[in-house]
C-alpha positions in Angstrom: 98.5 5.6 -15.7 100.8 8.5 -14.3 104.6 8.1 -14.9 106.7 9.0 -12.0 110.7 8.7 -11.4 111.3 7.6 -7.8 114.8 8.3 -6.1 116.5 6.2 -3.6 115.8 8.8 -0.6 111.9 8.7 -1.5 111.5 5.0 -1.9 113.5 4.5 1.7 111.1 6.9 3.3 108.3 4.8 1.8 109.9 1.6 3.1 110.0 2.8 6.6 106.1 2.1 6.7 106.1 -0.7 4.3 104.6 -2.8 7.3 101.5 -1.1 7.8 98.0 -1.3 5.8 97.6 0.4 3.8 100.9 1.8 3.3 102.2 4.5 0.9 104.7 2.6 -0.9 101.7 -0.1 -2.1 99.4 3.0 -2.9 102.4 4.5 -5.1 103.4 1.4 -6.9 99.8 0.2 -7.4 98.3 3.3 -8.6 101.2 4.7 -10.7 103.6 3.8 -13.2 107.1 4.1 -11.2 110.4 3.9 -13.0 113.8 4.1 -11.4 117.2 4.4 -12.9 119.8 1.3 -12.1 121.9 3.6 -10.0 118.9 3.6 -7.6 118.2 0.3 -7.3 122.1 -0.1 -6.8 121.8 2.2 -3.8 118.9 0.4 -2.5 120.8 -2.7 -2.6 123.6 -1.1 -0.7 121.6 0.5 2.0 119.9 -2.7 2.3 123.1 -4.5 3.4 122.7 -2.3 6.6 121.3 -3.7 9.8 119.2 -0.4 10.6 115.9 1.4 9.6 117.2 2.5 6.7 118.3 -1.1 5.3 115.1 -2.4 6.3 113.3 0.3 4.5 115.3 -0.3 1.5 114.8 -4.3 1.9 111.0 -3.6 1.9 111.1 -1.6 -1.3 113.5 -3.9 -3.1 110.9 -7.0 -2.2 108.2 -5.1 -4.3 110.9 -4.9 -7.3 108.6 -6.5 -9.6 106.2 -3.3 -9.2 108.4 -0.8 -10.7 110.3 -0.5 -14.1 114.2 -0.2 -13.8 116.2 1.5 -16.7 119.6 2.2 -17.7 120.7 5.9 -17.8 123.8 7.6 -18.9 124.9 9.5 -16.0 126.2 13.2 -16.3 129.4 12.8 -14.6 129.5 16.9 -13.9 126.3 17.0 -12.6 127.1 17.7 -8.6 124.8 15.0 -7.0 125.3 11.9 -6.1 125.0 8.9 -8.6 121.0 8.1 -7.6 120.1 11.5 -7.9 121.7 12.4 -11.1 120.4 9.2 -12.7 116.8 9.8 -11.5 117.0 13.6 -12.6 118.6 12.5 -16.0 115.7 9.7 -16.4 112.6 11.8 -15.7 113.9 14.4 -18.1 114.4 11.9 -20.6 110.9 10.0 -20.4 109.0 13.2 -19.6 107.8 12.1 -16.2 105.1 13.7 -14.7 106.6 13.7 -11.4 110.1 12.9 -9.7 109.5 11.5 -6.0 112.8 12.6 -4.0 113.3 13.4 -0.7 117.0 14.8 -1.0 116.1 17.7 1.2 119.5 19.3 1.3 119.5 19.8 -2.5 116.2 20.3 -3.5 116.4 23.6 -5.2 119.2 22.0 -7.5 117.2 18.8 -8.2 113.9 21.3 -8.9 116.1 23.8 -11.1 117.6 20.6 -13.2 113.9 19.3 -14.0 112.7 20.3 -17.2 109.0 19.5 -17.6 108.5 17.3 -14.4 107.3 18.4 -11.2 109.5 17.6 -8.0 107.6 16.0 -5.1 108.8 15.1 -1.6 107.4 11.9 0.2 105.6 14.5 2.6 103.7 16.0 -0.1 102.9 12.8 -1.6 101.1 11.9 1.8 99.1 15.2 1.5 98.0 14.3 -1.9 96.8 10.6 -1.0 94.6 12.6 1.7 93.5 15.2 -0.7 92.2 12.1 -3.0 90.7 10.5 -0.1 93.1 7.5 -0.4 94.3 7.6 3.1 93.0 9.9 6.1 94.7 12.9 7.5 95.4 10.6 10.7 97.2 7.9 9.1 99.2 10.3 6.9 100.3 12.0 10.1 101.3 8.6 11.5 103.0 7.7 8.6 104.7 11.1 8.6 105.6 10.9 12.3 107.3 7.3 11.8 109.3 8.3 8.7 110.7 11.5 10.5 111.8 9.6 13.4 113.5 6.7 11.0 114.8 9.4 8.8 115.9 12.1 11.2 113.7 14.6 9.8 112.8 16.5 13.1 112.8 20.5 12.0 112.3 19.8 8.5 110.6 22.6 7.1 108.9 20.3 4.4 107.5 18.1 7.1 106.5 20.9 9.2 104.6 22.3 5.8 103.1 18.9 5.4 102.0 18.3 8.9 100.4 22.1 8.9 98.2 20.8 5.6 97.3 17.7 7.2 95.8 19.4 10.3 94.0 21.6 8.0 92.8 18.8 5.9 91.9 17.1 9.3 89.9 20.2 10.3 88.2 20.3 6.9 86.5 16.8 7.7 85.4 17.7 11.2 81.6 18.3 11.0 80.3 21.6 12.2 79.0 21.1 16.1 76.6 24.0 15.6 
């Protein structure tokens, strides 16, 4: 299976729609080998202590903890990201992960530049890939993206807007010609 390292931000994003069926969190965990650094589990645990949408989302991810592997990683204290992102980037590079799933939109350029061979993927891009692979419909992906956007305060986010545009194109490509 494809090896993916996930950061807290992306897992919380996926956790916001974990109550749906099917849901992207289960699809990810059931279809890929997902590995997270201990720091991400620590951040998920801290986030789950809050009584809000992010707390519920983090708890939904922790409820599936047996479906992903946790690894210890030594942090580069000089790296200018929080511990979870720092550890996720380091882990992705150390284990030659195919992808790093990360939604830290304000720091994506730094995350991307810090990866050696690993491809950076955001949750909106993951949703479009699930549609492209016929795992979910464009409408379902659009609904997931809308729910995540509300929960994660992603209004006017260029990554989300690009994914919505891609989903519209994918939906249009599914429409039969009426001529």
